[in-house]
N, C-alpha and C positions, 0 to 999 in steps of 0.2 A: 111825318115828323121832316123838323125845318132842317134847312142845312146846318147849320152849327150842331142842334144837338148829334146830329151822323158823323160828324168830325171828331164829338165830344168822344160819343161812344169807340169809334175806333181808335182810339189816342187810349183808352183805359183798356183796352182789351192787347192793343201791343205793350204796354206799361206788365202786364198783369204776365205776358209769355216771358219778356226777358228777366222779369224778377224769377220765375218758378227756375227757369234755366240758371241765372248763377245760383243759388240757392240749391242744385242738384250735385252731390257728391259722389253717385251711384252710376249715374249713367255717365258721368264725363272724368276720363282720368289725366292726371295734374299734370299742370305743366312744366315742362323740363325745365331740371337745376331749381323746383321750387323747393324741396327740401323734405316736402309730404311722402307719407308712409301711405296715405290712404286708410289709416287707421285712427285710430283717439294716440294722445298722445304717449310715449316710451312704452309704447306695445311694437313685434317681433312677428313679420310674416314667417320666418322658418320654424316650424316645428319639430320640440324637440326627436331625438330617435327613442322610439319606443325601449327598448331596452339597453342601458348603457354596459360597454363591454370592455374589460381591463386585462391586458396580457402582460406578466412580467416573470423576469426582465424583458427589454426591448434591448434595443439597440445593438452596438455596435461590443465587443471586445469583451463578453462576457464569459464566465465561468462555466465550463463545459459542467462543473457539479451540480451548479442552481440550478432545481427545477424549474420545468416552463410551469406558470400559473395564471389560467382564464378564467376569471369572474363576470356574474352575469349579474346586473343588479336590473330589478324592475320588471325581471323574466328568466327564464331556464334557458339551460344551453341546450341544444337541439343535434348540432355535434362540432367536434373539435378536432383536426389533422394538423401534427408538427411533422414535417417531411424537410430529410435531410436533399436538399437542391441537384447537390451532385450526383449522389446515390439515386436517390428516388425513394429509399427507404421511409418506416414509418415509426417515429416516436409512439413506443409505449404510452399506458398514462389511465389515468382511470377518473371518473364521476362524482361528486361527492354526492352523498344519499339525496338532497335535493334537486341534483342539476344545476346546481348555484356555480359551481366551479369544477376544475376538470386541471389536477397535476399530474407532470407526466412522473415516469418510474426507473426511468433508467440515465444514464449517464448521454450527456453528447460528446460529439466527435471535436477534437482539438480543431479548430482555423476552417470551420465549416457555418453555412448559413443554412439555414432553415425557414420554409414557408409556415407559417400559423394561420392556419383558414378555421376561423370561427361563424358558426350561424348558433342566432335563438332565435327565442318568441315569447312571446307575454301567453297570460293567460286566455285573452282572446285574439287570438291568432296572429297578433303584428308580428312582424319579421325582421332581424337585423343583422347586418351581417360585414364582420372587419376581417381584412389580413392583414399580416404585420409581420417582417422581416427581422429574423434574430441569429445573431453573428458570435459564432465562437473564438476565444484568445486562440491564435498561432505562437506555441512557442518556439522558442529561439533554437531549443533542442529537449531530448525528453529522454529520460535515466528511467530504465528495468530493474526493478529489484530481485537482483537473483537469491536462494534460501540455502542453506545449509543447517542440516541436513535438506536434503530434496524433498520437495514434497511426495513423491513416491516412499518416503519412510515413513512408516506409523510410528515406531519403537525405540524408544533409544535407551542409554542407563541415566544414572543418577549425575551423571558430571558433562552433561551434553549442554554446550553454550548452542545458543541459535545465532545465527549467522544471518547477513543482509550484506552484499555487495551491490553495490551501485555501477551500472558500464559510463558512469560521467563522473567528474567531479562533484562534490555537492559543496557548495559554500555556505547554504543556510541550514546549518547541522541541527540547529534547534526547530525548523520547520520540519524537516525530516523524521528528527526522532519523535515531536508529536506528533506523527502521522501515522508511529509505529504501536500498535499495541497487545500487549502479553498480556493472556489474563491464564493464572494458574490454578486448577481445581484439586489440592485446597489449595485456599491463596498462601504465597512465599514471601517473602522481599526480595525483590530483582532488580536488576538496573542495567543500563547501556552505558559502553566503551567504547568511544572511536579509536579503532586502529590506525585510519588513515581517513583521508577526502573522500574514500569510494566503500571502506566497509565500518559497518559496527556491529559487535556482537552484545550480547544479553545473558547474563547468568543470573542462580539466585544470590544470595548472603551464602549458603552453604550449600552444599549436594541438594538437587532434588528430593524431595521424598517420595521413596518406591512408593508406583500405584496413582504419582500425581498424572492429571491430563493437562496439558499444554494448547493453548490455541493464540498464533502470533495472526494477526491481522495485520498489513503495510498496506494502511488506505493512504497512498500516495497521489493515485489520478487526481488531478485537477491543484496539484498542492505545487507553488511554486519552491525550487527548493534553492533557490539563488540564480544570480547569473542570468534569467532568461531561462532556466533550465525546470523543465517540470515531471512530475512523477508520471511515466507509460501507464502504467497500469497499477488496477490495485490485487494483492495477491493475499492465499490463505495458507497455513504450513497447522496439521493438526496431530499433534502426538498422543502419543503416552508412556510413561516411564516405566518401564519393568523393574522387576526386584533389584535391589542394590548388589551390585557385583562389585570390590574392591579389592585390587591384589596391593599387596605393601613388599618389594622389591629392597633388599637391604643389602647393599655393599659391603660391608663388613662382615655378614656373617655367611653372603653367598646362598641366603633363602627365599624365597617369594613364598608369603603369609597370603590365603585365599578366602577372602570374608563376603557370605552370602546375608545381605540383609544384617551385616552387623556381628555373625556367628562365624567363626574360623572355622572351613569344611575341607582345607586339605593347604599343605608343605608341598614346595617341591626346590628343587637344588637349583642353582642359575649359574650363569656366567654372562656378566656384565662387561660393558667397556673397558678398557684398558687404559693405562693411564695417558697412552699418546691419542686415544682416542674416548676420554672418559663418556658416558650417559649421562645425559642431564638429569638435572634434581630435579625434583619437587612432581605435581599432579598431572599425568598425562592423561590423555583422552583418546580412546580405541575410535579412528576413523575414519579405518577401511580396515578390510579384511580379505584375505586370498588366500586357497588354498594351495595353487602352488603360484612361486611368481620370482621375476627374476629380481635380483638386488645386484644394481648398477651406481658405482661411485662416479659415473661421472655425473648423475641426475644432481649432485651437490657440489659440481667443479673438480671433482677429482678423477681426472683421465692419466689412462697410459700417454706416455712412457714412466707418470709419476709411479715411484714404489708403494704408493701408498693405496694404488687404484685397484680393485675390485671388480670382479663379477659373475655373480652365482645365482643357481636356482636353490631358492629355501622355500619349504613347507610351512603350513598353517601360519601365516603369515598377517599377523594383526599391529597394523599401521598403529603408533602410540604417537610421534611428532611429524613433523613434514622434512625434516631433515633427515630423513634416514633411517629413524630409529624404531624398531617393531618388537616385537616378542614373536621367535620362532621358533620351531625345530633346528639344530645343528650340531647333526652325530661327530661334525670333528670336533666341538668345544668339550664332547661327553665327557674326558678325563677329568675339565676344569669346572664344572659345574659341580660347584657348592662348597669350592677350594680356593679359585683364583678368578681375575677378571680378565677375561683374553678378547672378548668381541668389538670389535669395530663402533661401538654405542649400543647396539640391541642387547635384548636379555635373551640369553638363547637359553633353551630348554632340550630336552633328552624327547623321542617319539612318541612315550607315552603320555608325559605330560604336555607336551604342545597341541595334543590331539584332544585333550581335555581342557584344556584352555580355549583350543580354538572353539569345540562345541559349546562353552560355557559364557565365555564371552562375546559380546556384540556392539555396534555402532553406541556411544555415549558409557561406555564401561570404563573403568577408572583404575590405572597404573601409580603407585607413590612410589616414588624411586627419592631411598636417603643411602649417606653417604657413601655416593660414587665417586667424587673425586671433580665428578665436574661443575659445571657453570650452573645456574637457574636456566630453566626451562624461560627461554623469552616468549613474553605475553601476545606479541604477533606471532610465533610461531603454532599453527594449528595442532591440537587448539592449547597454546598459554594460558589462559582466562586464569587459572588460580593460583597462578603466582602471585598476586595480587591479592594483599589482606582488601578488606571489605571498602573503609577510606579512602584508600587508592582508587579504586576501580570505581566508585561513586564520583570521584574527583572528573574522572574520563568521561563525562554525560555532558553535553551541549546547553543541557537545562538546569541551570546552577540556582 
């Protein structure tokens, strides 16, 4: 081979090597800053997660009554734990049948942080994990709903109102009232009436039917009751209405007729309040009963040395208003019973009648007073609820 031919062959080989190096993209990385991704135009090197996990609600200031819901798309949930970060307690919950979702089954606590830890897996075994933090709202204050009658009471009479007393002022009464649910069986029209900023009463249009079952649910937890005050807890009350017992006390005849389920079963001579201290008019409801009870006028502001002050031990005492009115035995007024009114506002009976009345009347039973010469029992006096006609009662609701 001539010298010229050797040079031509060497050049061709070098050109081939350089050309092959310039065309290769698999062995040589792209130059820095050239914008190349090392693949075809529009593609991404980040692989999508094998399972998509969604947790709701997420973030801060959520309502503690909103359930935590975890969902998996493209696979199934392997494990879900929701933990109160401060207490270490686990939140109860359950999976859907196909294990693509999990839902908490109990409310969260106010002002708390929860760690949500989720693991999911595809059908071919690819796994995905996700950790989320959920924080609940922190109220300015919480209001506790107490009940009258108390939940320990299971039976009441036909006149018994339902009372909810909050320990904080309620500025959004409509929100509170919406959270108070009364279910009566059989169904009877009824409604709420606000006595004050803290107290609301429920009564039917007319007395409860004997045999009625009543369920009160105060679902106030997680409810904004106004001004940053939230319900402290949910509560329930279950009652049964016993036989209808209504006593009708007449100040003109000084007699009291007793009706059981609408049938008169007994008549008793009575003495009601004298002119200076007349018994209130209207329907009274028995709110307490004591076999022996010390009556003290100081409880309503009449104390010694006031000549009207008194303190005495009485028997078979059935409270029918909160300002000192009772049905009870009074041996000192037996001579006046059936002929004149001489008491401090109570309805006096002899020993035998007082004992019978005590044995047959209970919480929620009714004493209707007429012709006493006294004023109407105020609606706010436990329980003056029946003093108002139905239209006026309905107007006391916050839900117009």
